[in-house]
Every structure is written in structure tokens, then in C-alpha cells.
VOMARFI-394001 format. One line per 3 residues: their letters; for each residue x, y, z of C-alpha. Coordinates in steps of 0.2 Angstrom, whole numbers, plus 5000, padded with zeros to 4 digits. Layout:
! residues N
A	X/Y/Z | ...
END
This chain:
! residues 65
PTS	5277/5276/4980 | 5260/5284/4979 | 5245/5272/4980
PPP	5232/5271/4966 | 5216/5281/4969 | 5203/5271/4978
TAE	5192/5269/4962 | 5179/5255/4961 | 5191/5246/4948
NIA	5206/5248/4960 | 5196/5242/4975 | 5189/5227/4965
LHI	5207/5223/4960 | 5213/5223/4978 | 5198/5212/4984
ADI	5203/5199/4971 | 5221/5200/4975 | 5217/5198/4994
LSA	5205/5184/4991 | 5213/5173/4978 | 5226/5164/4989
PIA	5213/5160/5003 | 5200/5153/4990 | 5214/5143/4982
ATG	5219/5135/4998 | 5202/5128/4999 | 5203/5120/4982
ARL	5192/5132/4974 | 5197/5147/4963 | 5191/5164/4962
HKV	5183/5168/4945 | 5178/5186/4947 | 5175/5201/4959
RLQ	5161/5212/4956 | 5159/5228/4965 | 5142/5238/4963
ESP	5147/5256/4966 | 5129/5262/4962 | 5113/5256/4953
NNA	5121/5262/4937 | 5140/5259/4940 | 5150/5242/4943
AEV	5168/5237/4942 | 5171/5219/4937 | 5188/5210/4938
FAE	5192/5193/4932 | 5204/5185/4944 | 5213/5175/4930
TPQ	5220/5192/4924 | 5239/5196/4928 | 5236/5213/4934
LGL	5230/5207/4951 | 5248/5207/4958 | 5250/5225/4952
VPQ	5239/5233/4966 | 5250/5239/4979 | 5248/5232/4997
AME	5247/5251/5003 | 5230/5251/4995 | 5224/5240/5010
AAL	5228/5254/5022 | 5218/5266/5011 | 5203/5253/5012
VS	5203/5251/5030 | 5205/5268/5036
END
């Protein structure tokens, strides 16, 4: 399967997906992730949305490299 393009929106989804479980383990919950791409452009993802699990783990490799 092909990884989604590394857009600000997809990266924000991936960050939220990675952080939700560790934050929940502390007794807190992740509300949202805001990724500021430039002074005029940002992606904001609310962690309660069900699409978080849809971001493939292959995206992690794209973010790390």
C-alpha cells in the first residue's frame, strides 16, 4: 500500500495517533494537534475524530527519514 503524502494534515493526524495512547496512559486525553506549517497555514486535528486510526504506520517512516 502507498503511504499518504506528507501533507500538514496527514502529519498532524499521525502525530495525534502516536500521542493519544501515551497521553491516555497518564490519565489525560489529547484534545487536538495543531501543526503550524507557515504563518498563514496550519492543520488542526481534533483527537476525538475516528479517522486517527486510518493513518498507516508507514507514515512514521516518512516522517523519520
